[in-house]
Structures are given as structure tokens and as C-alpha cells.
N, C-alpha and C positions, 0 to 999 in steps of 0.2 A: 506235338505228340511227345515231344523229349520229356515234359513233364511229367507224363504218364509212366514214361519207361522209370525216370527217378522213382517215382511211387512205388513202382514194382519192385526196384532194389530195397528199397527202404522196408517194403514188407517182406521179403526175405531177410534182411537183418532182424528185425523184429521177432520173427519165427525162429531166429538162428538155435536160442537156447530150449528149443520144443521139436523141430522139425527141420530136417532139410527140403529145400523147395528151390526149382531152377528159376534164374529171373525172368525167363521167359513164362513159364508158369505162373508167377508172381505178378508180371505184368497183366497178363490175360486175366487174373481176378480182379485186379484192380478197375482195370477198362471194363470188366463186365458190371460190376457196381455202379460205375458212372452211367454206362448205357442202359441198365435196369432204370436209375433215376431219372433218365430220359424218357422213357416210357409209362412209368409208374408213379402214382402219386405219393406225397408223405414221404419221399424219402425211402420207398420200401427197397430200394436198390441197396443199402446197407444189409438188409437180410440177406437179400439174394448172393452178394459179395461173399457174407460169412456162410453161408449155406456152401458156397462152391469151395471156398476155402476148405472147408471142413472135408469134403469129398477128396480135393486133391492132396491136400498135407496130410490127412488123415489124422487131424486133430479134433477135439470137442467143439461144439456147436458155442460152448460159454467162452473158450478160450477165442475161440473167431471173432465172436461178438467183441470181447473186449480188446482185441487188436484193431478191430474196426474203429472201436471208440477214441483208443489211443490214438491213431492216427488223424481222426478228427480232431482229437486235443492238439496234437502238434500242428495240424494245418491252422487250427483258428489262434494259436499262439503266434505262428510266425504271421498270418494276415494283421493279427491286431499290432504285431511291431511293425509293419510295415505302414498302417496308418497311422502309429504314433510319428513315425520318421517325417512324413508326408504331412500330418498337422502340425507337426514344429516348423514346417515352411510355409505353410498355407494357412490361413485362418480358416476352422471349420465354423459352418452355421451351428445354432444352438441345437438344432437336432443329429447334426453331426457329433458334436460332442457327447452329446447324450449315449449316440451309439458307441462312441469310444468308451465313454465311461463303462457303461453296460459289458463290451467287449473283455475290458480288463477286467472287472468285479468276477466274471464267468471263469475266465480262463486262469485268472491268479487263483480262484476258488479250487478249479480243478487240479491245477499244480500243486496246492498244497494237500488235495485228497492223495494224489499220488504218491506223494513224498508220504504222507501217514501209511499208507497199505505197504509201500514198501520198507518202510523201517520199522512197523509195527504191523508186521502180518500174522504172528501169532494172537496178538491182542484184538486183531479187527475179527480173527476167526473165533476166538471166544466171546466177543460181542455178539457176533451173527449165531452162536451156538446159545446163547441167553436167551435172544429174540427168538428163536425158533424151538425153543425147548417145549412149549405148550402143545408144539404140533405132535402128529404120530412120529415115532422115532425114526422109521425108513423114511419118511418123507424130509424129516429135519436133516438128517445124515446127509441127503441127496441135495439139499439145497445149501449147506455148509461146502461140500464136494465142489459144486457149481461154483460158488463164490470165490473156493480156494482155488481152482482152474483159471479164473477170470483175472483174479488178482497175479496169477503166472504171466500175463502179458507185460507186466512190467519187468520181469526179471531181465530183458534187453537192456534195461538202464542201469543195472547195478553194476555192468562193467563200463565205467568211465569213459574208454577207447569207443566201445561200440555205441554208447549214448552218444556223443559228441558226433559220428559218422552218422546218427540217424538225425540228428537234429541238422547237421549240415546238408544231407538230403532233403530234407522237408524245406529248410530254404532254397537250395538250388532249383527244386521241383516247382516253388512259385515265382522265383525270378524267371525260369524258363516262360511259366504261364504270362509271367507279366510283358515279355517280350512282345506277345502276341496283341496285347493292348497298346502297346506302344508303336509296333510297325505299322498298324492300322489307322493312326492319326493322322499323317499326310495324307492318306486317300480321301478324307474329308476336307483338304484343306487345312487342317490344324497342326499347328508346331509339334515335332515329335520331343516333347517333353517327357523325362521319366518321372518328373512329379507327378504328372497328369496321369499317367498311366499307372503309376503307383496309388494313386486316390481312386481310380475306377475300378482297378483289381480289388483292392482293399474292402471299400465300402460295396462294391457288387458281391462279392463273397460272404463278407458277414449278415449283409442282406438277406442271402436265400440259404444261410444255415437253419434258419425255422422250415421245417417240412412244409411243403406248399405243392404247387401243381406239377404236372409232369414236365420235366425238362426246365423246370423255375419259370416257366413262360409266363409273363408277366412281372414278378418280382425282380428277374434278372433284368430285363429293359427299365423297371423303376428306379432301381437304385444306381445302375450304371449312367442312366440319364442325370439322376441329380449330382452324381461325382462329376460330371462334365458341366452341368450349371454351375457348381460352385465355382468352376475355373473360367466361368464367362462365356462358354460356348451356350449358341442360341438354339434352344428346344428343339427345331426340326433337324439341325446336324447332330443334337445328342442322341436322339431318337434312331435317327439313321445309324449311326456310329453303333449304339447297343444292338441294334438288328443284325447287322454286318458281324460283329465280336460274336453274337451268340451262335450265329448259324456256323461259322467256323471252327466252334468249339464242339456245338451240338451233333455236326453232320457227321465228322469221321469218329467221333468217339462213340455213337450210337451204331453206327455201320460195324465199326471192329468189335467193339462190345457183343452185340449182338449175335456176330460172326463166330468169335471164341464161345460163346454158351451154347451155340449149334455142334461144335466141334467138340466141346469136353462133353455133350449129352446132356445137358442141364436143360430142363424144363421151367421156363420164366415161371410159370403159375406155381408149380409145386415150390420153386426155390423161393417165391416171395413169401409163401406162406409158414416155409421154414419147416415143413412137415418130413418127416423120418429123417432130420439131419443129424440129429443127436446118434443113432445108429447105423448111417449110412457108410458103406464103405469107400476105402479111396479109391480112384479110377486112375487108371495108368495116363501118364502125360501124352498127349499127341505130338510133342516134342522132346527131342533128347534134351538131357539135362545139361546146364551150362558147363 
């Protein structure tokens, strides 16, 4: 669970230019999103997470969604980097190479997009204004305001020290999560090779980025298995390993996250629809600020 705590710290740092939130609150927001993803399809937990962040931090829904998107981008960038390193030491099959190339293209493109909106925010907003000019004035102004707030999620990256801290926390979170992949290997009679754990971590998590079933049941096991098959592990052992790793992530995250949603008074159904989130008032934290 150390990785979730580090993600909570990262969430707090990303929000620093906009709102003050305790590490405890931020960690519960993060874990609640993951828990919702475990019980709702199509990664709807991201909407739940944004809704909860809006209520607790008192920021706009558009900013909350943009913060979530920025965090997913950082996660994907780190995971892709891990796969690049692992692929350097272990030859990948054709489909693994294709996955790596696709991930590199997507996240490098996203990186370019973030850089553009950071350095040319007025220009981006002018383009949005031109695109929405044919819409009713009130609606067009609202859309431009939403885009402006969403771009605000990148404000944390304008401070080099804060940006380095956020990237460092992203890397540390995935290394902490990778330790779980590593320590489970000997339980199946497999050598505790960091390279195998890195391969399983990166391929599994890149594979489940596409919205799918609740808890990624099926895709998680398939991609985790494929990663170990690359290393020469037998299919039965690889499947058993994937099932155990999934359960070790699924059970504690779901239990903690659903409990947090209940404590904060967030209804999962309402939150998943994002209803009334823009106008929701901040709620008091059940724990003292850090």
C-alpha cells in the first residue's frame, strides 16, 4: 500500500498551486478511485475520484478531471520507461515490441501536448475561442473557462523543483508497486529477478490502461501471464502468479477505498455519474490535516 500513499503525496503536490489538502485526504481520494475501478466497468473510478476530489478540495470538476488525467499520464510515462529498460535486457516478442512502440507514441504525444499548453496557454485558449465562436456566447464562454481550469492542472510543472518532486514520487510509487510483483515470484518457485518483475509490472499495467471489466478481471491476468511467458515460465505457473498478484492488489485496495467513500459520505452511484459535482460544496475532512 506504500505506492498508494506515495500517489496521495503526489496528488497533494499537483494540487499545491490551487488548493491545500492533507496527505491523508489525498491518499483516500486516490485509493477511492482505484477501489471504484475495481467494482465499476470502463475505468469509471476516474470519475468517482474526480468527484471526490472536487468535494474535498473545493476545486472545479474540470480541474479535478485534468489532475486525474495528468496523474495517468505520469503513470504511463514511468511504466513505459520501465518497459524500455526491461526490453533492453530481455528481447521482446513482436506483440511486446508493438505494445512498447504504441505506448511510446501515445505518451510522447501527450508530453508534447502538455508542453504546448504550458508554454502557449493564451494561444490554446484563443484557438478554443475560435472553435466555439459559433456556439451561444454563454455556452462558449463556459467552455473556454472549463478548458482554462483544466490547463491549470499543469501549473505544478512550471516550478522545476515541484515538477522534479512529482516525477520522483511517480517513479517511487511504481517501484514500490513493483516490489509486490518481485516478492511473489519465489512463492511459485521462480527466481526473484527484478527484470521479470519489471516486465510483469509494465506489460500488465500498460495492458489494462484501456477501459475494460471491473477490477480489470481478465485483461490483468492475460497480460501478466504473457509477461512471464516471455521469461520462459510455464502457462499454469504464470496464471497462478497472475491470480495471486491481482488478489493482493484487489482486496486491500477495494476494502480501503470503499471504506473511505463511506466515511467521506460519497455515494458511488452518484459519483460515478459525476452528478452535481461542479456545484458541490467541499466537505469537512474526517481527519486532521497533516
